[in-house]
N, C-alpha and C positions, 0 to 999 in steps of 0.2 A: 100728428098728421100722417096719413097713409103715404109710405115712402114710394110705392109704385105710382100712386096718383101724382106725386111730385115729379117722378121720372117722366111720366106722360107729358106733364106741362113743360118740363125742360126740353124734351125732344121736340115738342111743338114750337117752343120758343126758338129752337135752332133751325128747324125746317120751314117754319111759317106756312105749313101745309098739313092739314089734318089727315089727308089721304096718305101722304108719305110718312107721317108719324105712325099711323096704323100699320103700314107695311113694315117699318123698322121694328116695331114692338110686337108684331104678330097678333094684333087685336083688331077688332072691327072699327070702322070710322065712327059709327054711333057710340061705341065705347069710349073713344077719344073725346068726343063732344060731351059725353056724360061726365067724364073725369074733370074736364075743364069747367063745365057748368057747376059741378059740386064745389070746386075751389072758389069760383066766383061767388056762389051763394054763401060759402063759409066766410069769405072776407068782405062780402058786400060791395065788391068793385068789379069792373070789367077788366079782363086781362088782355083781350085782343080786340082790335077794331078792324073792320074790313074797309079797304080803300080800293074801290073798283073790284078787280079780280084778285087782289093781294091782301094778305093778312099782315097786320103790324101789331107789335106789342104796345100797349098803353103804358103810361108812366107807372101804374101799379104793376103791370106785367114785367116791366124792366126791373122794378124793385124786387118782386118775387123771384125773378130769375137769378139775381145776385144772391139773395138769401138762400134760395133753393140749392145753388151750387155748393154753398158753404155747408148746408145741412147734409147733402149727399156725401160730401167729403168727410164730414164728422161721422156719419153713419158707417162709412167704410172703415175708418180708423177704429171705431168701436168693434166692428166685426172682426177686424184683424187682431186687436189686442185681446178680445175675449177668447178667440180661437187659440191664440198663443198661450193663454193661461192653462188651457187644457190640452196643450200640445203633447200628444204621445205618438205623433206620426214619425216614422223613420223608414229608411229603405231607399230604393232607387226607383226612379220613374223615367222611362225612356219615352220621349215625345218626338213624334215625327210631324213636322209642320211644312205645309207647302210654302213656296218661296216668299210670296207676299206676306203671309201671316208671320213667318219666321223673321223677316226683316223689319216689318213696320208695326206689328201688333204685339208679338209675344215678349220681346226683350224686357220691357218694364214690368210685365206680369210675372215673368220668371224671377226677376230680381226681387220683387216684392214677396213672392212666395218663399224663396229661400231665406229671406230675413225672418219671416214669421215661423218657418219650419226648418231650422238649420240642420236638423238630423236627416233631412231628405236630400238625396243627391239627384240632381236632374241632368240628364243627357239629352240634348236636343239635336235632331238631325233635320236638315233642310233638303227638300226635293220637290218634284212636282206631285200633284194630287194622286195621279195614277200610281206612281211608284210608292207613295206613302201607304196606299191601300195594299199594295203587294207586300210591303214590309210587315203590315199587320198579319196577313195571311202566313207569312214566314216566321211569325213570333219574334221579329227583330225590333218591334216597337210595341209599347203598351198602350199608347193613346195617340191618335192622329188628329190633326186639325187641317182640314182640306177646304178647297175653294169651289168644289163642285158638289153636286148631290147625285152621283151616279147610282146610288142605292144598290151596291153589289151584294149579292146573297151571302149571308153569313156575317155581315157587318151591321152594326147598329149606329145610326146617324141621329144626332141631336143638334138643335140650333145653338150657334155660338154668337154670331153677329150678322147684321145686314151690311152689305158693302155695295158700292156703286162704281162701275167702270166708266171712264170718260175718254173721249177722243182728245188727244193732246197734239199741239203743234209748237214748234220753236219759232224764233223771230225771223228765220230765213223763209218760212212758209207764209205766203201772202193771202192764203185762203180766208174768206170772211168768217164771221163769228157763227154763222148758221149755214149749213149746206144740206142738200138733198141726199137721199140714199144713192141716187144715180151719180151725183158728184163725188161721193165717197168712193165709189168704184173706180173713178178715174185718178184718185190720189195715190201717190207712192206710199206704201205702208211698211212698217216693221211690226211683227207680231211675236207673241210668246211661242215657245217651241211646242210641238205636238205632244199631247199628254198632259199639258198644264191645265189647271182649272180655269185660268183666265181665257185661254183659247177656246176651251169647251163652251164657256158662256157666250163668247163672241160668235162662235159658229152657230149656236142654237138660236140666238136672237136674230142674226142675219137670215138664217133659214126661215124664221117666221115672217120675214119680210120678202121672201122669195129670192134671197141672194146666198150663193155658196161661197166658200173661201176661194174656190178656183176662179171665181169671177172678179176677185180683187187683184190689185197690182201689188203683190207682196214682194218686197225687195229682199227681206231677210227674216229669218226665224231666230230669235235670240233667247237665251236661257235664263235671263234675269231682268228684273225691272230696272236695276241700275244700268245695265248695258243699253236697254231701250231708251232710258232717259238721256244718256250721253249721246246716243245716236240721233235722237230727235233734236236735241239742243244744237248739234253741230251740222244739221242738214235741213232739207226742206220736206222730209218725210213726216207722215202722221203715224200715231199709234193709238192703241186702245189699252188703257192701263187702270189699275185701281186708284181711286182718288186718294186713298190712304198713302200711296207711294209718292205722290207728287205735291203734297201740301206745301212744302217749303219752296219748291220751284214755282208753283202758282203764285204764292205770296210775294216772291222776289221778282216775278216777271220774266223769269228764264223761260217758262212754258205758259201756255194758255189753253183753255178748253174751247172746243168747237162743238156746237150742238148739231146733231143730225136729225132732221125733221122726221117725226114719227118713229124714232128709234131710241130706246133707252137700254142700258146694260146694267141691270140690277141683279144681284146674286146673294147667296147666303154662305157665310163661313160656317162650317159644321165640325163638331167633335165626331170622331168615328172610332169605334172600338169593336171588339169581338161581340157577336150576338150572344145574349144570355149570360154573360159573365158580370160579376160584381166585384169591384176592387175599391176599398175604402180610400186608398190614397189617390186613385184616379178621380173619385167623386169629390174629394177634398180640393184637388187642383181645379176641376171644372167649376166648382162653386166659387173658388177664389178668382178664377179668370173672368167669370161673368160679373162679379162684383167690382172688378178693377179694370174693366174694358175701357179703353180710350181710343175712339176713332175720330 
């Protein structure tokens, strides 16, 4: 079975939305439909059924989802073990990662990579996206992982993962589950510090809706997602933060999401490195990271 086709199905099973699946995998929506159709033709069953405007998995779809997750996990193990057999990689890799990626995405990837390639020493720095790019220019970092796509000259950016920012509230905030952009402007907010990739995405999306940061009631600019979460949990302020950073809090009920009408905050995590340079160790790490991504 085609592994990528299976990944398309698993992403669709998670999102229950072919458009969002296409966005996350950077393919077209017709391509998503074609991959799903090929799987349905292969197995002779329907994998999804439409209920009004929503998609649902069929019994066959749920069964394929369970098997598919096991197959993907086994495929990753095979890749790791085969790579380890021919492991001749050694040296040091300096990785600069923006705060969200460093805290919530990279730890398990770095741990797995060092198990497979014990002769490689990894040093990871955490800072905001703007400073990571400056570290690359200063040759203080070999590979960056950033939250914005500023496309600075002299640097090369490649896709790492899709991410989504959400508006969060604590239990002290009595705002409804859905608000307008005008209502968002009246809410007290805490946001990430200037220069962060998160703030850059928020500013751009708001600007597309005719709203500037100056038009918001920002009470504080904080330098980490953990600080923001603590602030929101203990007060009535709102914030806008990566969904990867608040999975546990959303599941436990400490925080909740608020939908803003007509406004979504989607972004791309990206690898960034010097333009025109090739480094086998960097390529090895990038491939490993893509194969072991968990969001």
